C-alpha positions in Angstrom: 13.3 73.8 -71.4 13.6 70.1 -72.4 16.3 69.8 -69.9 14.2 71.0 -67.0 11.3 68.4 -68.0 13.9 65.5 -67.7 15.3 66.8 -64.3 11.5 66.7 -63.3 10.9 63.1 -64.8 14.3 61.7 -62.9 12.8 63.6 -59.6 9.5 61.8 -60.0 11.2 58.4 -61.0 13.6 59.0 -57.9 10.6 59.4 -55.6 8.7 56.6 -56.8 11.8 54.5 -56.2 12.4 55.8 -53.0 8.7 54.8 -52.2 8.8 51.5 -53.7 12.2 50.9 -51.5 10.3 52.1 -48.5 7.3 50.0 -48.9 9.6 46.8 -49.6 11.5 47.9 -46.2 8.4 48.1 -44.4 7.3 45.0 -45.8 10.6 43.3 -44.9 10.4 44.8 -41.4 6.8 43.5 -41.0 7.7 39.9 -42.0 10.6 39.8 -39.9 8.5 40.9 -36.8 6.0 38.2 -37.8 8.7 35.6 -38.1 10.0 36.9 -34.7 6.5 36.5 -33.2 5.9 33.0 -34.6 9.3 31.9 -33.2 8.2 33.3 -29.7 5.1 31.4 -30.1 6.8 28.2 -31.0 9.3 28.8 -28.0 6.5 29.1 -25.9 4.8 26.1 -26.9 8.1 24.0 -27.0 8.5 25.6 -23.1 5.3 24.4 -22.2 5.6 20.8 -23.6 9.1 20.7 -21.6 7.4 21.9 -18.6 4.7 19.4 -19.0 7.1 16.3 -19.7 9.2 17.4 -17.0 6.2 17.0 -14.5 5.6 13.8 -16.0 9.4 12.6 -15.5 9.2 13.7 -11.9 6.0 11.9 -11.4 7.5 8.7 -13.1 10.8 9.2 -10.8 8.5 9.3 -7.7 7.3 5.8 -8.6 10.2 4.3 -9.2 11.9 1.6 -7.0 14.7 3.8 -6.3 12.5 6.7 -4.9 10.6 3.8 -2.7 13.9 2.7 -1.5 14.8 6.2 -0.3 11.3 6.6 1.4 12.0 3.0 3.0 15.4 4.0 4.0 14.1 7.2 5.6 11.5 5.0 7.6 14.2 2.8 8.6 16.5 5.6 9.7 13.5 6.8 12.0 13.0 3.3 13.5 16.9 3.0 14.3 16.8 6.4 16.1 13.9 5.4 18.0 15.6 2.2 19.1 18.9 4.0 20.1 16.7 6.3 22.3 14.9 3.6 23.8 18.2 1.5 24.3 19.5 4.3 26.7 17.0 2.9 29.2 16.4 -0.8 28.4 14.7 -1.8 31.6 11.8 0.6 31.6 11.5 0.5 27.5 11.6 -3.4 27.1 8.4 -3.5 25.7 8.9 -0.4 23.2 12.3 -1.8 22.0 10.7 -5.0 20.9 7.9 -3.5 19.1 10.2 -1.0 17.2 13.0 -3.9 16.6 10.3 -6.0 15.1 9.1 -2.8 13.0 12.6 -2.5 11.7 12.7 -5.7 10.5 9.5 -5.8 8.8 10.8 -2.3 7.0 14.0 -4.0 6.2 12.1 -6.9 4.6 9.8 -4.5 2.9 13.2 -2.7 1.5 14.6 -6.1 0.4 11.6 -7.0 -1.5 11.4 -3.6 -3.2 14.9 -4.0 -4.4 14.3 -7.4 -5.7 11.1 -7.1 -7.5 11.6 -3.5 -8.7 8.1 -2.7 -7.9 5.9 -0.4 -5.9 4.8 -1.0 -2.5 1.1 -2.8 -2.6 -0.3 -0.3 0.2 0.7 2.7 -1.6 -2.4 3.8 -4.0 -2.3 6.4 -6.8 -3.6 9.0 -4.7 -1.8 8.4 -1.7 1.4 8.5 -4.0 0.5 11.8 -5.0 0.0 13.0 -1.3 2.8 11.2 0.3 5.4 12.2 -2.0 4.3 16.0 -2.6 5.1 17.2 0.8 7.8 16.7 3.6 6.1 15.5 6.7 7.1 13.8 9.7 6.8 10.0 10.0 6.0 8.6 13.5 4.6 5.5 15.1 2.0 5.9 17.9 0.6 3.2 20.1 -3.2 3.6 20.1 -4.2 1.0 22.7 -4.6 -2.5 23.9 -7.1 -5.0 22.5 -7.8 -8.2 24.2 -8.1 -11.5 22.7 -9.7 -14.7 24.2 -10.7 -16.8 21.0 -7.3 -16.5 19.5 -8.5 -14.2 16.5 -9.3 -10.7 15.6 -11.4 -9.1 13.3 -11.4 -5.6 11.4 -14.8 -4.4 10.6 -16.7 -1.0 10.4 -18.7 -0.7 13.6 -21.8 0.6 11.8 -22.1 -3.0 10.4 -22.7 -4.6 13.8 -26.2 -3.8 14.5 -27.5 -4.0 11.0 -25.4 -7.0 9.4 -24.1 -9.3 12.4 -25.7 -12.8 12.2 -26.3 -15.1 15.1 -24.9 -18.6 14.2 -24.0 -21.4 16.5 -20.4 -22.2 16.0 -19.3 -26.1 15.8 -15.5 -26.7 16.3 -15.5 -29.7 13.7 -12.0 -31.2 13.7 -12.3 -34.6 12.2 -9.3 -36.9 11.0 -9.2 -40.2 8.8 -6.7 -42.8 9.9 -5.5 -44.0 6.3 -4.5 -47.2 7.4 -7.9 -48.3 9.1 -10.2 -45.9 7.6 -11.5 -45.1 10.9 -12.8 -41.6 11.7 -11.6 -39.5 15.1 -13.3 -36.2 16.5 -11.5 -33.5 18.2 -13.3 -33.3 21.5 -14.9 -36.6 21.0 -12.1 -39.0 20.7 -9.3 -36.8 21.9 -9.5 -33.4 23.9 -5.8 -32.4 23.3 -3.6 -32.9 20.5 -0.6 -33.8 22.8 -2.4 -37.3 24.0 -2.5 -40.4 22.9 -5.5 -42.1 21.3 -6.1 -45.8 22.6 -4.4 -48.2 20.1 -1.8 -45.5 18.9 1.8 -45.4 20.2 1.9 -41.7 18.9 0.2 -38.5 19.9 -2.6 -36.8 17.6 0.2 -34.2 16.5 2.8 -36.8 15.6 0.2 -38.9 13.7 -0.9 -35.8 11.7 2.8 -35.0 11.0 3.7 -38.5 10.0 0.7 -38.4 7.6 -1.0 -41.2 9.1 -3.8 -39.0 10.0 -5.4 -37.0 7.5 -8.1 -33.8 8.1 -11.3 -34.3 6.7 -12.2 -30.7 5.1 -15.5 -29.4 5.5 -17.0 -26.3 3.7 -17.6 -23.2 6.1 -19.6 -20.2 5.2 -17.3 -17.2 5.9 -20.7 -15.0 7.1 -20.7 -11.9 9.1 -20.9 -13.7 12.5 -18.8 -15.4 15.1 -19.0 -18.8 13.4 -17.8 -16.8 10.1 -14.8 -15.4 11.9 -14.0 -19.0 13.0 -14.5 -20.4 9.5 -11.9 -17.7 8.3 -9.5 -18.3 10.9 -9.6 -21.9 10.8 -8.8 -21.8 7.1 -5.4 -22.8 5.8 -4.8 -19.3 5.2 -5.5 -18.4 8.7 -7.7 -15.5 7.6 -10.5 -14.7 5.6 -13.2 -12.0 4.3 -16.5 -12.1 5.6 -19.7 -11.8 3.8 -22.8 -9.3 4.1 -26.3 -10.6 4.5 -26.5 -10.3 0.8 -23.6 -12.6 -0.1 -21.1 -9.9 -1.0 -17.7 -9.6 0.5 -16.2 -6.9 2.7 -18.0 -6.9 6.0 -14.9 -7.6 7.6 -11.6 -9.3 7.8 -10.8 -12.0 10.4 -7.5 -13.4 11.2 -5.9 -15.6 13.9 -3.2 -14.7 16.3 0.2 -16.3 16.6 0.1 -17.4 20.2 -3.7 -17.6 21.1 -5.2 -15.4 23.7 -3.6 -12.1 25.2 -3.4 -8.3 25.3 -2.0 -6.9 21.7 -1.0 -3.3 21.0 -2.3 -1.6 18.2 -0.2 0.8 16.6 -0.9 4.0 14.2 1.8 4.9 11.6 1.2 8.5 11.0 2.4 10.9 8.3 2.3 14.4 8.2 -0.3 14.1 11.4 -2.6 11.6 9.7 -3.1 7.9 10.2 -1.8 6.2 7.0 -1.6 2.7 8.6 -2.8 0.8 11.6 -1.4 -2.7 12.7 -1.3 -5.0 15.6 1.5 -6.9 16.9 0.4 -10.4 17.5 3.6 -11.4 19.4 
């Protein structure tokens, strides 16, 4: 009889042992699953961070000088292909060929500057950068028309400002020079009508007197208002251009600039990317 009790006790002990082992095993499995789940979450977080930094790296690569150089090289190739096409019929495409050659030289100059300073081009902004480099579009140049020039200057403005902001101001072409030796004052259109003529008492022309530093121009302050007089003030400045002011005095009404050789008909071009005008320019030669 005692032996049977001992067997039952051993059986109960074994059952408890198996139950405890099973519980420990289950806890171990659950712990492993929790560890694996945690690892999976960590991997997802790491992958998300990697994708985030990968996108940032790609954005930075797009803004590097090397990327910009590639973009410029692509544009240069387009110009060279266009020049090659126009060269097949030189006589009928002299004008277009001249324009394309000039644009090609400008692009090569921009490329050299990019390589030298290793910096972004000034006309590419943050939003344009994302748009320009995010898609594969065609870059093309199209002539929009001709603009006539009689005053040797042009102005860029929003047409809606003309009726509300344009001022009527009388322009006085006041160009006055002082003779450093005598102190005498000479005025254009009063004492001389052309710069290549000689004034009484001088063996040199007015241009030669200016170049020799004998004549010194007296500078006058000219307001660059939104008017013809203001445009002239801008184009007669040392820079040859200037930003014009609204009636309230703040700038932005327009930009006036002088042409290289005075009057004439000048072609206006649109540089289009993916069908949209991204730059407009005038060839002033």
